[in-house]
Biopython code that builds the backbone (N, CA, C, O; Angstrom):
import numpy as np
from Bio.PDB.StructureBuilder import StructureBuilder

atoms = [
    (1, "MET", "N", (-146.974, -77.680, 11.333)),
    (1, "MET", "CA", (-145.722, -78.380, 11.214)),
    (1, "MET", "C", (-144.997, -77.864, 9.975)),
    (1, "MET", "O", (-145.565, -77.820, 8.884)),
    (2, "PHE", "N", (-143.769, -77.485, 10.153)),
    (2, "PHE", "CA", (-142.970, -76.976, 9.051)),
    (2, "PHE", "C", (-142.040, -78.057, 8.551)),
    (2, "PHE", "O", (-141.606, -78.921, 9.313)),
    (3, "PHE", "N", (-141.740, -78.007, 7.283)),
    (3, "PHE", "CA", (-140.755, -78.913, 6.720)),
    (3, "PHE", "C", (-139.539, -78.091, 6.322)),
    (3, "PHE", "O", (-139.642, -76.891, 6.065)),
    (4, "MET", "N", (-138.405, -78.740, 6.275)),
    (4, "MET", "CA", (-137.177, -78.055, 5.894)),
    (4, "MET", "C", (-137.134, -77.923, 4.378)),
    (4, "MET", "O", (-137.146, -78.929, 3.668)),
    (5, "PRO", "N", (-137.085, -76.708, 3.881)),
    (5, "PRO", "CA", (-137.012, -76.538, 2.433)),
    (5, "PRO", "C", (-135.685, -77.065, 1.900)),
    (5, "PRO", "O", (-134.630, -76.858, 2.500)),
    (6, "GLY", "N", (-135.756, -77.727, 0.798)),
    (6, "GLY", "CA", (-134.554, -78.240, 0.166)),
    (6, "GLY", "C", (-134.854, -78.599, -1.272)),
    (6, "GLY", "O", (-135.988, -78.934, -1.613)),
    (7, "ILE", "N", (-133.851, -78.529, -2.105)),
    (7, "ILE", "CA", (-134.030, -78.863, -3.509)),
    (7, "ILE", "C", (-132.922, -79.820, -3.934)),
    (7, "ILE", "O", (-131.858, -79.873, -3.316)),
    (8, "ARG", "N", (-133.182, -80.558, -4.977)),
    (8, "ARG", "CA", (-132.171, -81.427, -5.574)),
    (8, "ARG", "C", (-131.627, -80.693, -6.794)),
    (8, "ARG", "O", (-132.384, -80.225, -7.645)),
    (9, "VAL", "N", (-130.320, -80.602, -6.861)),
    (9, "VAL", "CA", (-129.683, -79.881, -7.950)),
    (9, "VAL", "C", (-128.946, -80.884, -8.833)),
    (9, "VAL", "O", (-128.092, -81.636, -8.365)),
    (10, "ASP", "N", (-129.292, -80.879, -10.107)),
    (10, "ASP", "CA", (-128.573, -81.710, -11.072)),
    (10, "ASP", "C", (-127.285, -81.007, -11.478)),
    (10, "ASP", "O", (-127.134, -79.804, -11.266)),
    (11, "SER", "N", (-126.372, -81.750, -12.054)),
    (11, "SER", "CA", (-125.086, -81.166, -12.433)),
    (11, "SER", "C", (-125.236, -80.143, -13.552)),
    (11, "SER", "O", (-124.420, -79.229, -13.665)),
    (12, "GLU", "N", (-126.273, -80.286, -14.381)),
    (12, "GLU", "CA", (-126.448, -79.343, -15.481)),
    (12, "GLU", "C", (-127.283, -78.118, -15.110)),
    (12, "GLU", "O", (-127.401, -77.195, -15.916)),
    (13, "ASP", "N", (-127.868, -78.089, -13.903)),
    (13, "ASP", "CA", (-128.658, -76.936, -13.467)),
    (13, "ASP", "C", (-127.762, -75.742, -13.167)),
    (13, "ASP", "O", (-126.677, -75.882, -12.602)),
    (14, "ALA", "N", (-128.242, -74.566, -13.558)),
    (14, "ALA", "CA", (-127.514, -73.333, -13.263)),
    (14, "ALA", "C", (-127.723, -72.970, -11.797)),
    (14, "ALA", "O", (-128.779, -73.245, -11.228)),
    (15, "PHE", "N", (-126.725, -72.359, -11.195)),
    (15, "PHE", "CA", (-126.802, -71.997, -9.778)),
    (15, "PHE", "C", (-127.930, -71.018, -9.524)),
    (15, "PHE", "O", (-128.644, -71.146, -8.530)),
    (16, "GLU", "N", (-128.107, -70.035, -10.410)),
    (16, "GLU", "CA", (-129.138, -69.011, -10.224)),
    (16, "GLU", "C", (-130.534, -69.621, -10.206)),
    (16, "GLU", "O", (-131.391, -69.227, -9.416)),
    (17, "ILE", "N", (-130.743, -70.585, -11.089)),
    (17, "ILE", "CA", (-132.062, -71.236, -11.151)),
    (17, "ILE", "C", (-132.298, -72.060, -9.888)),
    (17, "ILE", "O", (-133.399, -72.051, -9.339)),
    (18, "ALA", "N", (-131.272, -72.773, -9.426)),
    (18, "ALA", "CA", (-131.403, -73.567, -8.202)),
    (18, "ALA", "C", (-131.668, -72.658, -7.000)),
    (18, "ALA", "O", (-132.487, -72.985, -6.141)),
    (19, "LEU", "N", (-130.980, -71.528, -6.944)),
    (19, "LEU", "CA", (-131.189, -70.580, -5.850)),
    (19, "LEU", "C", (-132.604, -70.018, -5.882)),
    (19, "LEU", "O", (-133.235, -69.853, -4.838)),
    (20, "LYS", "N", (-133.096, -69.727, -7.068)),
    (20, "LYS", "CA", (-134.456, -69.209, -7.219)),
    (20, "LYS", "C", (-135.481, -70.226, -6.740)),
    (20, "LYS", "O", (-136.442, -69.869, -6.058)),
    (21, "ARG", "N", (-135.278, -71.511, -7.097)),
    (21, "ARG", "CA", (-136.186, -72.566, -6.647)),
    (21, "ARG", "C", (-136.153, -72.706, -5.128)),
    (21, "ARG", "O", (-137.189, -72.886, -4.490)),
    (22, "PHE", "N", (-134.947, -72.621, -4.555)),
    (22, "PHE", "CA", (-134.816, -72.733, -3.103)),
    (22, "PHE", "C", (-135.517, -71.572, -2.408)),
    (22, "PHE", "O", (-136.244, -71.784, -1.437)),
    (23, "ARG", "N", (-135.311, -70.356, -2.888)),
    (23, "ARG", "CA", (-135.967, -69.187, -2.290)),
    (23, "ARG", "C", (-137.481, -69.303, -2.350)),
    (23, "ARG", "O", (-138.177, -68.916, -1.411)),
    (24, "LYS", "N", (-137.989, -69.837, -3.451)),
    (24, "LYS", "CA", (-139.428, -70.006, -3.597)),
    (24, "LYS", "C", (-139.957, -70.994, -2.565)),
    (24, "LYS", "O", (-141.017, -70.777, -1.976)),
    (25, "GLN", "N", (-139.213, -72.084, -2.348)),
    (25, "GLN", "CA", (-139.630, -73.069, -1.338)),
    (25, "GLN", "C", (-139.592, -72.482, 0.064)),
    (25, "GLN", "O", (-140.477, -72.747, 0.878)),
    (26, "VAL", "N", (-138.562, -71.680, 0.348)),
    (26, "VAL", "CA", (-138.442, -71.041, 1.662)),
    (26, "VAL", "C", (-139.626, -70.095, 1.879)),
    (26, "VAL", "O", (-140.193, -70.041, 2.970)),
    (27, "GLU", "N", (-139.990, -69.358, 0.845)),
    (27, "GLU", "CA", (-141.116, -68.430, 0.948)),
    (27, "GLU", "C", (-142.417, -69.179, 1.191)),
    (27, "GLU", "O", (-143.217, -68.774, 2.034)),
    (28, "ARG", "N", (-142.637, -70.267, 0.461)),
    (28, "ARG", "CA", (-143.861, -71.050, 0.630)),
    (28, "ARG", "C", (-143.950, -71.677, 2.015)),
    (28, "ARG", "O", (-145.039, -71.784, 2.580)),
    (29, "ALA", "N", (-142.815, -72.090, 2.563)),
    (29, "ALA", "CA", (-142.807, -72.729, 3.875)),
    (29, "ALA", "C", (-143.010, -71.713, 4.997)),
    (29, "ALA", "O", (-143.357, -72.090, 6.116)),
    (30, "GLY", "N", (-142.797, -70.433, 4.707)),
    (30, "GLY", "CA", (-142.992, -69.398, 5.716)),
    (30, "GLY", "C", (-141.833, -69.289, 6.683)),
    (30, "GLY", "O", (-142.019, -68.826, 7.808)),
    (31, "VAL", "N", (-140.663, -69.695, 6.288)),
    (31, "VAL", "CA", (-139.498, -69.697, 7.173)),
    (31, "VAL", "C", (-139.110, -68.272, 7.561)),
    (31, "VAL", "O", (-138.869, -68.000, 8.737)),
    (32, "ILE", "N", (-139.049, -67.369, 6.599)),
    (32, "ILE", "CA", (-138.622, -65.994, 6.862)),
    (32, "ILE", "C", (-139.610, -65.294, 7.791)),
    (32, "ILE", "O", (-139.206, -64.653, 8.761)),
    (33, "SER", "N", (-140.908, -65.417, 7.494)),
    (33, "SER", "CA", (-141.906, -64.753, 8.335)),
    (33, "SER", "C", (-141.894, -65.330, 9.751)),
    (33, "SER", "O", (-142.089, -64.600, 10.723)),
    (34, "GLU", "N", (-141.664, -66.634, 9.867)),
    (34, "GLU", "CA", (-141.589, -67.264, 11.192)),
    (34, "GLU", "C", (-140.378, -66.745, 11.969)),
    (34, "GLU", "O", (-140.474, -66.496, 13.171)),
    (35, "CYS", "N", (-139.257, -66.584, 11.299)),
    (35, "CYS", "CA", (-138.051, -66.053, 11.959)),
    (35, "CYS", "C", (-138.288, -64.626, 12.435)),
    (35, "CYS", "O", (-137.918, -64.267, 13.552)),
    (36, "ARG", "N", (-138.900, -63.826, 11.594)),
    (36, "ARG", "CA", (-139.177, -62.437, 11.986)),
    (36, "ARG", "C", (-140.136, -62.390, 13.166)),
    (36, "ARG", "O", (-139.986, -61.560, 14.062)),
    (37, "ARG", "N", (-141.127, -63.287, 13.165)),
    (37, "ARG", "CA", (-142.103, -63.305, 14.253)),
    (37, "ARG", "C", (-141.450, -63.702, 15.573)),
    (37, "ARG", "O", (-141.831, -63.193, 16.626)),
    (38, "ARG", "N", (-140.470, -64.607, 15.530)),
    (38, "ARG", "CA", (-139.819, -65.090, 16.736)),
    (38, "ARG", "C", (-138.580, -64.280, 17.124)),
    (38, "ARG", "O", (-137.884, -64.622, 18.081)),
    (39, "GLU", "N", (-138.310, -63.214, 16.382)),
    (39, "GLU", "CA", (-137.106, -62.423, 16.630)),
    (39, "GLU", "C", (-137.097, -61.827, 18.039)),
    (39, "GLU", "O", (-136.047, -61.761, 18.677)),
    (40, "ALA", "N", (-138.252, -61.398, 18.520)),
    (40, "ALA", "CA", (-138.348, -60.811, 19.848)),
    (40, "ALA", "C", (-139.551, -61.428, 20.556)),
    (40, "ALA", "O", (-140.486, -61.909, 19.916)),
    (41, "TYR", "N", (-139.511, -61.404, 21.871)),
    (41, "TYR", "CA", (-140.603, -61.964, 22.658)),
    (41, "TYR", "C", (-141.860, -61.137, 22.449)),
    (41, "TYR", "O", (-141.819, -59.906, 22.462)),
    (42, "GLU", "N", (-142.968, -61.823, 22.259)),
    (42, "GLU", "CA", (-144.253, -61.163, 22.103)),
    (42, "GLU", "C", (-145.123, -61.523, 23.301)),
    (42, "GLU", "O", (-145.405, -62.695, 23.553)),
    (43, "LYS", "N", (-145.542, -60.492, 24.036)),
    (43, "LYS", "CA", (-146.368, -60.747, 25.206)),
    (43, "LYS", "C", (-147.673, -61.406, 24.776)),
    (43, "LYS", "O", (-148.164, -61.143, 23.679)),
    (44, "PRO", "N", (-148.240, -62.261, 25.630)),
    (44, "PRO", "CA", (-149.485, -62.942, 25.276)),
    (44, "PRO", "C", (-150.622, -61.980, 24.928)),
    (44, "PRO", "O", (-151.429, -62.271, 24.045)),
    (45, "SER", "N", (-150.690, -60.847, 25.612)),
    (45, "SER", "CA", (-151.765, -59.896, 25.309)),
    (45, "SER", "C", (-151.588, -59.301, 23.914)),
    (45, "SER", "O", (-152.568, -59.091, 23.200)),
    (46, "ILE", "N", (-150.355, -59.031, 23.530)),
    (46, "ILE", "CA", (-150.081, -58.497, 22.199)),
    (46, "ILE", "C", (-150.373, -59.558, 21.140)),
    (46, "ILE", "O", (-150.931, -59.247, 20.087)),
    (47, "ALA", "N", (-150.001, -60.804, 21.414)),
    (47, "ALA", "CA", (-150.271, -61.896, 20.474)),
    (47, "ALA", "C", (-151.775, -62.056, 20.283)),
    (47, "ALA", "O", (-152.244, -62.265, 19.164)),
    (48, "LYS", "N", (-152.529, -61.959, 21.375)),
    (48, "LYS", "CA", (-153.981, -62.079, 21.302)),
    (48, "LYS", "C", (-154.577, -60.956, 20.458)),
    (48, "LYS", "O", (-155.456, -61.196, 19.630)),
    (49, "LYS", "N", (-154.097, -59.730, 20.669)),
    (49, "LYS", "CA", (-154.588, -58.595, 19.874)),
    (49, "LYS", "C", (-154.257, -58.773, 18.404)),
    (49, "LYS", "O", (-155.084, -58.469, 17.544)),
    (50, "ARG", "N", (-153.048, -59.267, 18.098)),
    (50, "ARG", "CA", (-152.648, -59.481, 16.712)),
    (50, "ARG", "C", (-153.525, -60.535, 16.046)),
    (50, "ARG", "O", (-153.934, -60.374, 14.896)),
    (51, "LYS", "N", (-153.811, -61.610, 16.769)),
    (51, "LYS", "CA", (-154.648, -62.669, 16.215)),
    (51, "LYS", "C", (-156.089, -62.188, 16.007)),
    (51, "LYS", "O", (-156.718, -62.528, 15.005)),
    (52, "GLU", "N", (-156.609, -61.399, 16.953)),
    (52, "GLU", "CA", (-157.960, -60.859, 16.801)),
    (52, "GLU", "C", (-158.036, -59.907, 15.619)),
    (52, "GLU", "O", (-159.023, -59.913, 14.883)),
    (53, "ALA", "N", (-157.011, -59.092, 15.429)),
    (53, "ALA", "CA", (-156.986, -58.171, 14.286)),
    (53, "ALA", "C", (-156.949, -58.950, 12.974)),
    (53, "ALA", "O", (-157.617, -58.577, 12.010)),
    (54, "ALA", "N", (-156.174, -60.026, 12.936)),
    (54, "ALA", "CA", (-156.111, -60.852, 11.728)),
    (54, "ALA", "C", (-157.465, -61.505, 11.455)),
    (54, "ALA", "O", (-157.886, -61.606, 10.302)),
    (55, "ALA", "N", (-158.146, -61.947, 12.512)),
    (55, "ALA", "CA", (-159.462, -62.556, 12.346)),
    (55, "ALA", "C", (-160.467, -61.525, 11.831)),
    (55, "ALA", "O", (-161.282, -61.829, 10.960)),
    (56, "ARG", "N", (-160.406, -60.302, 12.374)),
    (56, "ARG", "CA", (-161.286, -59.230, 11.889)),
    (56, "ARG", "C", (-161.034, -58.945, 10.420)),
    (56, "ARG", "O", (-161.970, -58.772, 9.640)),
    (57, "LYS", "N", (-159.768, -58.899, 10.051)),
    (57, "LYS", "CA", (-159.394, -58.621, 8.663)),
    (57, "LYS", "C", (-159.930, -59.715, 7.730)),
    (57, "LYS", "O", (-160.453, -59.418, 6.656)),
    (58, "ARG", "N", (-159.794, -60.986, 8.147)),
    (58, "ARG", "CA", (-160.319, -62.084, 7.329)),
    (58, "ARG", "C", (-161.832, -61.995, 7.193)),
    (58, "ARG", "O", (-162.379, -62.222, 6.113)),
    (59, "LEU", "N", (-162.511, -61.662, 8.295)),
    (59, "LEU", "CA", (-163.968, -61.541, 8.275)),
    (59, "LEU", "C", (-164.407, -60.432, 7.333)),
    (59, "LEU", "O", (-165.334, -60.619, 6.544)),
    (60, "MET", "N", (-163.753, -59.279, 7.406)),
    (60, "MET", "CA", (-164.116, -58.160, 6.532)),
    (60, "MET", "C", (-163.871, -58.520, 5.071)),
    (60, "MET", "O", (-164.658, -58.150, 4.200)),
    (61, "LYS", "N", (-162.805, -59.224, 4.803)),
    (61, "LYS", "CA", (-162.504, -59.647, 3.436)),
    (61, "LYS", "C", (-163.600, -60.586, 2.931)),
    (61, "LYS", "O", (-164.055, -60.468, 1.793)),
    (62, "ARG", "N", (-164.013, -61.510, 3.782)),
    (62, "ARG", "CA", (-165.065, -62.457, 3.415)),
    (62, "ARG", "C", (-166.375, -61.724, 3.158)),
    (62, "ARG", "O", (-167.079, -62.025, 2.194)),
    (63, "LEU", "N", (-166.704, -60.755, 4.023)),
    (63, "LEU", "CA", (-167.939, -59.992, 3.842)),
    (63, "LEU", "C", (-167.910, -59.162, 2.558)),
    (63, "LEU", "O", (-168.918, -59.055, 1.860)),
    (64, "ARG", "N", (-166.747, -58.574, 2.249)),
    (64, "ARG", "CA", (-166.632, -57.806, 1.000)),
    (64, "ARG", "C", (-166.870, -58.700, -0.212)),
    (64, "ARG", "O", (-167.547, -58.304, -1.161)),
    (65, "ARG", "N", (-166.316, -59.897, -0.174)),
    (65, "ARG", "CA", (-166.513, -60.830, -1.291)),
    (65, "ARG", "C", (-167.983, -61.187, -1.450)),
    (65, "ARG", "O", (-168.508, -61.199, -2.563)),
    (66, "ILE", "N", (-168.646, -61.479, -0.334)),
    (66, "ILE", "CA", (-170.067, -61.834, -0.373)),
    (66, "ILE", "C", (-170.878, -60.668, -0.904)),
    (66, "ILE", "O", (-171.764, -60.853, -1.738)),
    (67, "HIS", "N", (-170.579, -59.468, -0.426)),
    (67, "HIS", "CA", (-171.310, -58.282, -0.863)),
    (67, "HIS", "C", (-171.122, -58.054, -2.363)),
    (67, "HIS", "O", (-172.078, -57.749, -3.076)),
    (68, "ARG", "N", (-169.883, -58.205, -2.837)),
    (68, "ARG", "CA", (-169.614, -58.040, -4.268)),
    (68, "ARG", "C", (-170.362, -59.081, -5.091)),
    (68, "ARG", "O", (-170.892, -58.774, -6.159)),
    (69, "ARG", "N", (-170.404, -60.307, -4.593)),
    (69, "ARG", "CA", (-171.086, -61.386, -5.299)),
    (69, "ARG", "C", (-172.586, -61.108, -5.378)),
    (69, "ARG", "O", (-173.207, -61.329, -6.418)),
    (70, "GLU", "N", (-173.170, -60.621, -4.276)),
    (70, "GLU", "CA", (-174.589, -60.309, -4.260)),
    (70, "GLU", "C", (-174.912, -59.137, -5.171)),
    (70, "GLU", "O", (-175.946, -59.137, -5.840)),
    (71, "ALA", "N", (-174.054, -58.155, -5.205)),
    (71, "ALA", "CA", (-174.286, -56.983, -6.067)),
    (71, "ALA", "C", (-174.201, -57.378, -7.540)),
    (71, "ALA", "O", (-174.892, -56.800, -8.379)),
    (72, "ARG", "N", (-173.370, -58.344, -7.849)),
    (72, "ARG", "CA", (-173.203, -58.767, -9.237)),
    (72, "ARG", "C", (-174.404, -59.570, -9.723)),
    (72, "ARG", "O", (-174.673, -59.593, -10.924)),
    (73, "GLU", "N", (-175.134, -60.231, -8.823)),
    (73, "GLU", "CA", (-176.277, -61.066, -9.218)),
    (73, "GLU", "C", (-177.454, -60.242, -9.683)),
    (73, "GLU", "O", (-178.264, -60.722, -10.476)),
    (74, "PHE", "N", (-177.571, -59.019, -9.214)),
    (74, "PHE", "CA", (-178.738, -58.192, -9.590)),
    (74, "PHE", "C", (-178.516, -57.415, -10.824)),
    (74, "PHE", "O", (-179.402, -56.681, -11.259)),
]
sb = StructureBuilder()
sb.init_structure("model")
sb.init_model(0)
sb.init_chain("A")
sb.init_seg("    ")
for serial, (resi, resn, name, xyz) in enumerate(atoms, 1):
    if name == "N":
        sb.init_residue(resn, " ", resi, " ")
    sb.init_atom(name, np.array(xyz, "f"), 0.0, 1.0, " ", f" {name:<3s}", serial, name[0])
structure = sb.get_structure()
């Protein structure tokens, strides 16, 4: 579930600072990446391959961390 990014701007806040805060919230919410992902239709088979590749990448990252931790103990 996504929330709509928004900030409260006081009268004494500079525009640049308010814009920077807003951009940071948009980035954290993943709005830009979601828009890019939905820009064109993605076939289910392609989506499945992308998700499997991401899962493989996470697994390899986890294994590298474990391996590094074990190597450091000795």
